[in-house]
VEXDO-488827 format. One record per residue (C-alpha): residue number from 1; residue in one letter; z negated, y, x. Coordinates in steps of 0.2 Angstrom, whole numbers, m for minus. Layout:
% residues N
(NUM; A; (Z; Y; X)) ...
This chain:
% residues 417
(1; M; (51; 147; 33)) (2; P; (64; 132; 29)) (3; A; (64; 124; 12)) (4; L; (77; 112; 4)) (5; C; (76; 104; m14)) (6; R; (77; 86; m14)) (7; D; (86; 86; m32)) (8; C; (98; 96; m31)) (9; L; (101; 98; m9)) (10; T; (99; 119; m11)) (11; R; (92; 126; 4)) (12; F; (82; 142; 4)) (13; D; (66; 151; 10)) (14; T; (49; 146; 7)) (15; G; (45; 145; m11)) (16; V; (35; 132; m22)) (17; R; (51; 129; m34)) (18; C; (69; 128; m29)) (19; P; (80; 146; m37)) (20; T; (92; 135; m42)) (21; C; (88; 121; m51)) (22; R; (69; 124; m51)) (23; S; (65; 108; m49)) (24; P; (47; 110; m39)) (25; R; (52; 93; m26)) (26; V; (56; 105; m11)) (27; L; (53; 101; 4)) (28; T; (45; 112; 18)) (29; H; (42; 113; 36)) (30; P; (44; 125; 51)) (31; E; (55; 109; 61)) (32; L; (64; 104; 45)) (33; F; (83; 107; 50)) (34; D; (79; 102; 68)) (35; L; (73; 83; 70)) (36; S; (84; 70; 67)) (37; I; (74; 52; 69)) (38; A; (71; 43; 53)) (39; H; (63; 29; 44)) (40; M; (70; 25; 28)) (41; D; (58; 13; 19)) (42; C; (62; 6; 1)) (43; D; (48; 6; m14)) (44; A; (42; m11; m17)) (45; F; (61; m16; m15)) (46; Y; (60; m36; m22)) (47; A; (51; m28; m39)) (48; S; (61; m13; m39)) (49; V; (78; m24; m40)) (50; E; (70; m35; m52)) (51; K; (67; m19; m62)) (52; R; (84; m11; m61)) (53; D; (92; m29; m67)) (54; N; (79; m33; m82)) (55; P; (76; m16; m90)) (56; E; (64; m26; m102)) (57; I; (50; m28; m86)) (58; R; (57; m10; m82)) (59; N; (39; m2; m87)) (60; K; (25; m19; m82)) (61; P; (16; m22; m70)) (62; V; (29; m35; m60)) (63; I; (23; m46; m45)) (64; I; (35; m57; m35)) (65; G; (30; m74; m31)) (66; G; (27; m91; m38)) (67; G; (15; m102; m42)) (68; K; (m5; m102; m43)) (69; R; (m5; m109; m26)) (70; G; (7; m96; m18)) (71; V; (5; m77; m13)) (72; V; (11; m62; m17)) (73; A; (26; m58; m7)) (74; T; (28; m39; m16)) (75; A; (22; m30; m30)) (76; C; (26; m15; m41)) (77; Y; (16; 3; m39)) (78; I; (10; m3; m58)) (79; A; (1; m18; m50)) (80; R; (m3; m10; m35)) (81; I; (m15; 2; m46)) (82; K; (m24; m14; m52)) (83; G; (m25; m19; m33)) (84; V; (m14; m32; m32)) (85; R; (m6; m32; m13)) (86; S; (5; m42; m3)) (87; A; (1; m59; 4)) (88; M; (m14; m61; m8)) (89; P; (m18; m77; m17)) (90; M; (m8; m78; m33)) (91; F; (m22; m85; m41)) (92; K; (m33; m68; m36)) (93; A; (m18; m57; m41)) (94; L; (m17; m62; m60)) (95; K; (m36; m61; m61)) (96; L; (m32; m42; m54)) (97; C; (m18; m38; m67)) (98; P; (m18; m53; m78)) (99; E; (m5; m45; m88)) (100; A; (8; m43; m75)) (101; V; (27; m53; m74)) (102; V; (26; m63; m61)) (103; V; (44; m64; m56)) (104; K; (52; m78; m42)) (105; P; (62; m70; m28)) (106; R; (79; m68; m28)) (107; M; (83; m67; m12)) (108; A; (102; m66; m16)) (109; A; (102; m50; m25)) (110; Y; (88; m41; m13)) (111; V; (102; m45; 2)) (112; E; (118; m38; m10)) (113; A; (106; m23; m13)) (114; S; (102; m21; 5)) (115; R; (120; m21; 11)) (116; A; (124; m8; m3)) (117; I; (110; 2; 3)) (118; R; (115; m1; 22)) (119; A; (134; 5; 17)) (120; L; (128; 21; 12)) (121; M; (118; 24; 28)) (122; D; (133; 18; 39)) (123; E; (140; 33; 31)) (124; L; (129; 43; 38)) (125; T; (127; 38; 57)) (126; P; (132; 24; 68)) (127; S; (113; 22; 75)) (128; I; (104; 13; 64)) (129; E; (93; m2; 67)) (130; P; (88; m12; 53)) (131; L; (68; m20; 53)) (132; S; (70; m30; 38)) (133; L; (82; m29; 19)) (134; D; (71; m13; 13)) (135; E; (68; m6; 29)) (136; A; (78; 4; 45)) (137; F; (77; 18; 58)) (138; L; (90; 30; 58)) (139; D; (97; 43; 73)) (140; L; (107; 56; 66)) (141; S; (107; 65; 81)) (142; G; (124; 76; 84)) (143; T; (128; 73; 66)) (144; E; (127; 91; 58)) (145; K; (143; 93; 64)) (146; L; (150; 80; 56)) (147; H; (142; 82; 38)) (148; G; (140; 100; 36)) (149; A; (121; 100; 35)) (150; P; (107; 95; 46)) (151; P; (99; 78; 46)) (152; A; (85; 81; 32)) (153; V; (99; 87; 20)) (154; S; (107; 71; 24)) (155; L; (93; 60; 22)) (156; A; (88; 69; 5)) (157; R; (107; 66; 0)) (158; L; (105; 47; 7)) (159; I; (90; 45; m5)) (160; K; (97; 53; m21)) (161; R; (115; 40; m20)) (162; M; (102; 25; m19)) (163; Q; (95; 32; m34)) (164; D; (111; 36; m43)) (165; E; (122; 25; m39)) (166; L; (112; 8; m36)) (167; G; (96; 11; m45)) (168; L; (83; 11; m31)) (169; S; (72; 23; m24)) (170; G; (65; 25; m5)) (171; S; (54; 37; 6)) (172; I; (58; 44; 22)) (173; G; (47; 48; 38)) (174; L; (55; 62; 49)) (175; S; (51; 67; 66)) (176; H; (55; 67; 85)) (177; N; (52; 50; 88)) (178; K; (53; 31; 81)) (179; F; (33; 29; 79)) (180; L; (31; 46; 69)) (181; A; (46; 44; 59)) (182; K; (37; 25; 54)) (183; V; (22; 34; 51)) (184; A; (29; 47; 39)) (185; S; (36; 35; 30)) (186; D; (21; 27; 24)) (187; L; (14; 44; 19)) (188; D; (20; 50; 2)) (189; K; (27; 34; m7)) (190; P; (33; 30; m19)) (191; R; (49; 42; m17)) (192; G; (42; 52; m4)) (193; F; (49; 63; 12)) (194; S; (37; 67; 26)) (195; I; (37; 74; 42)) (196; I; (29; 76; 57)) (197; G; (34; 87; 70)) (198; A; (34; 92; 89)) (199; A; (22; 107; 88)) (200; E; (10; 99; 75)) (201; T; (9; 79; 83)) (202; D; (m8; 81; 93)) (203; D; (m18; 89; 78)) (204; F; (m9; 76; 65)) (205; L; (m15; 61; 77)) (206; R; (m31; 66; 83)) (207; D; (m44; 59; 69)) (208; R; (m32; 46; 62)) (209; P; (m38; 26; 65)) (210; V; (m28; 18; 79)) (211; S; (m23; 5; 65)) (212; L; (m11; 17; 59)) (213; I; (m1; 11; 76)) (214; W; (13; m3; 71)) (215; G; (8; m19; 75)) (216; V; (m12; m16; 78)) (217; G; (m19; m30; 67)) (218; Q; (m37; m36; 62)) (219; V; (m38; m44; 79)) (220; T; (m32; m28; 90)) (221; K; (m43; m16; 82)) (222; T; (m58; m27; 82)) (223; A; (m56; m28; 102)) (224; L; (m53; m9; 101)) (225; S; (m68; m6; 90)) (226; K; (m77; m17; 103)) (227; A; (m73; m3; 117)) (228; G; (m78; 10; 106)) (229; I; (m60; 16; 101)) (230; R; (m59; 19; 83)) (231; T; (m45; 33; 82)) (232; F; (m34; 42; 91)) (233; A; (m46; 54; 99)) (234; D; (m56; 41; 106)) (235; L; (m41; 33; 116)) (236; L; (m36; 50; 120)) (237; R; (m51; 50; 134)) (238; W; (m46; 32; 141)) (239; E; (m37; 33; 159)) (240; R; (m20; 25; 157)) (241; N; (m26; 11; 171)) (242; D; (m41; 8; 163)) (243; L; (m31; 3; 145)) (244; S; (m20; m5; 155)) (245; A; (m34; m16; 164)) (246; R; (m41; m19; 147)) (247; F; (m28; m22; 136)) (248; G; (m12; m28; 148)) (249; S; (5; m20; 140)) (250; M; (m3; m17; 125)) (251; G; (m14; m4; 133)) (252; E; (1; 5; 142)) (253; R; (9; 7; 123)) (254; L; (m8; 13; 116)) (255; Y; (m8; 29; 129)) (256; F; (6; 35; 124)) (257; L; (6; 34; 108)) (258; A; (m10; 40; 106)) (259; R; (0; 55; 113)) (260; G; (14; 53; 101)) (261; Q; (27; 50; 113)) (262; D; (37; 35; 111)) (263; R; (55; 35; 121)) (264; R; (63; 21; 110)) (265; R; (79; 22; 105)) (266; V; (86; 18; 88)) (267; S; (96; 3; 93)) (268; S; (111; m4; 80)) (269; H; (112; m21; 89)) (270; A; (95; m27; 88)) (271; P; (101; m45; 80)) (272; M; (89; m55; 69)) (273; K; (78; m67; 78)) (274; S; (73; m78; 66)) (275; I; (71; m82; 47)) (276; S; (55; m90; 40)) (277; N; (45; m93; 24)) (278; E; (25; m99; 24)) (279; T; (12; m100; 10)) (280; T; (m4; m100; 8)) (281; F; (m14; m114; m5)) (282; F; (m27; m109; m16)) (283; D; (m36; m126; m11)) (284; D; (m36; m131; 6)) (285; T; (m24; m147; 4)) (286; A; (m23; m163; 13)) (287; E; (m13; m175; 1)) (288; L; (4; m178; 7)) (289; D; (13; m176; m10)) (290; I; (10; m160; m10)) (291; L; (13; m154; 9)) (292; D; (28; m164; 7)) (293; G; (32; m154; m10)) (294; H; (30; m137; m2)) (295; I; (40; m139; 15)) (296; W; (55; m143; 4)) (297; R; (52; m127; m6)) (298; L; (51; m116; 12)) (299; A; (66; m126; 18)) (300; E; (76; m121; 3)) (301; K; (69; m102; 4)) (302; V; (75; m101; 24)) (303; S; (91; m110; 18)) (304; D; (93; m97; 3)) (305; R; (90; m82; 16)) (306; A; (101; m90; 32)) (307; K; (116; m92; 17)) (308; A; (113; m74; 11)) (309; R; (116; m68; 29)) (310; D; (128; m78; 33)) (311; L; (119; m86; 47)) (312; A; (114; m103; 55)) (313; G; (100; m106; 65)) (314; R; (99; m119; 81)) (315; V; (79; m122; 81)) (316; V; (67; m127; 64)) (317; T; (49; m124; 68)) (318; L; (33; m130; 59)) (319; K; (19; m119; 55)) (320; L; (4; m129; 50)) (321; K; (m14; m117; 49)) (322; R; (m32; m130; 47)) (323; S; (m46; m125; 36)) (324; N; (m55; m118; 51)) (325; H; (m41; m106; 54)) (326; S; (m32; m114; 71)) (327; L; (m15; m116; 71)) (328; L; (m2; m131; 75)) (329; T; (15; m128; 78)) (330; R; (31; m140; 80)) (331; R; (46; m136; 85)) (332; L; (63; m145; 88)) (333; S; (82; m140; 93)) (334; L; (98; m146; 84)) (335; H; (113; m152; 90)) (336; D; (121; m138; 82)) (337; P; (115; m122; 71)) (338; T; (112; m129; 53)) (339; Q; (109; m117; 35)) (340; I; (109; m134; 24)) (341; A; (90; m135; 18)) (342; D; (92; m154; 16)) (343; R; (93; m153; 36)) (344; I; (77; m139; 39)) (345; Y; (67; m151; 25)) (346; R; (70; m167; 36)) (347; T; (67; m157; 52)) (348; A; (53; m151; 46)) (349; R; (47; m167; 38)) (350; N; (49; m176; 55)) (351; L; (40; m164; 64)) (352; F; (24; m166; 52)) (353; D; (25; m183; 51)) (354; Q; (25; m184; 72)) (355; V; (8; m170; 70)) (356; G; (1; m184; 60)) (357; N; (m11; m177; 45)) (358; Q; (m25; m167; 54)) (359; G; (m29; m158; 38)) (360; P; (m35; m150; 27)) (361; Y; (m23; m135; 30)) (362; R; (m23; m119; 22)) (363; L; (m7; m114; 27)) (364; L; (11; m120; 28)) (365; G; (26; m113; 35)) (366; V; (46; m117; 39)) (367; G; (56; m105; 52)) (368; L; (74; m107; 57)) (369; S; (77; m97; 76)) (370; D; (91; m97; 87)) (371; L; (101; m88; 75)) (372; S; (122; m88; 76)) (373; P; (135; m85; 63)) (374; A; (137; m98; 48)) (375; D; (156; m102; 55)) (376; S; (148; m112; 68)) (377; A; (136; m121; 56)) (378; D; (135; m140; 52)) (379; L; (151; m144; 60)) (380; T; (146; m161; 68)) (381; G; (134; m170; 56)) (382; D; (123; m182; 60)) (383; L; (129; m196; 67)) (384; L; (112; m206; 65)) (385; D; (111; m203; 47)) (386; A; (128; m208; 37)) (387; G; (122; m200; 20)) (388; A; (119; m182; 28)) (389; Q; (136; m178; 25)) (390; K; (137; m182; 6)) (391; R; (119; m171; 6)) (392; T; (127; m157; 13)) (393; D; (144; m159; 1)) (394; A; (133; m161; m13)) (395; E; (121; m145; m7)) (396; R; (134; m135; m7)) (397; A; (142; m142; m25)) (398; T; (123; m136; m30)) (399; D; (124; m119; m22)) (400; K; (138; m115; m32)) (401; I; (131; m121; m49)) (402; R; (114; m111; m46)) (403; K; (125; m95; m41)) (404; K; (134; m96; m58)) (405; F; (120; m101; m70)) (406; G; (105; m99; m61)) (407; A; (91; m101; m48)) (408; D; (83; m113; m58)) (409; A; (102; m123; m67)) (410; I; (99; m137; m53)) (411; L; (83; m143; m45)) (412; K; (76; m158; m35)) (413; G; (62; m169; m40)) (414; R; (54; m164; m22)) (415; S; (51; m147; m27)) (416; L; (43; m151; m44)) (417; R; (29; m158; m32)) 
């Protein structure tokens, strides 16, 4: 059976250890050198960047987030062992892992690391479809002649270079389509490399829960459960027309995924559609000063992400979730794109005022969409606001100071509410 050492990249026949370097990190699979669709997912990306940049916290549990009212953005694997999970309220995370080091997100650092990883991937193939800063699909079909090695070897080399050159680790899923590659990348994290071959697809999926399907959240899972569908084997008992009649377009998708079929291509032209950030409150609140402070902080985070990616957006969105879980969403299209935190904040705050305080609220979110390159941003200013240009100039100057001396070098008073 084909085998590959993940440490020295030696190819050999089946064995428990590499015959060259004696490493036990060996991949063996009948289709190891035949598959070419991959999903690369960094391991606890934000936390890994923080640990790389600050060796003092390298062996400590790290939570990326902020504030007792906030939620966990991500956590390192040490914290995850204690039960900490993404989107968990911060107070609960700290109760599970009181010794954790809490670090505020540094989007500029994460974007820089993401670009460095992307540069390594670009050397392998032009067919890359990013899903976020820390994960992407890759299609390495036809690259064996170029690199003198099958896709599995190129992918193992990619992960090795990420560790050696960037100090970051990742996990690989390799299969014959995107759906299964994404599933495979989650099977053995961190530092995993998992393979789902065409010949084993049916047996692999049959007894797995339908929640394995990307996009099947709690609501869809409940709807499927009411129809008696809990596993892929349950899905296989349904006819295609019946699934479509019961679940619409989702039913059509489920029919094919139940059989391990996914015809989607890896698309390198899928643009980012929006940038958003939201926070869930520890206690539901209707207090205006607290809500205003959160609107500013969220607008600033959205602005920072847009600036880091050299993007601007023309549509500002405000999202509110009330204590009964009902959602209120409002959006406004601007005359020209923006990436300025002050303008995003003022637009979101106006949307909040139009809604009226229908709280208490349990969640607040701010977003920016209809994205375009930043060179088209904030060209005309606000003709109805004489101070807008001065505030924009002040924000640009503040950005330069924060970049040189740190994110907390200058803070607005409203951010402390």
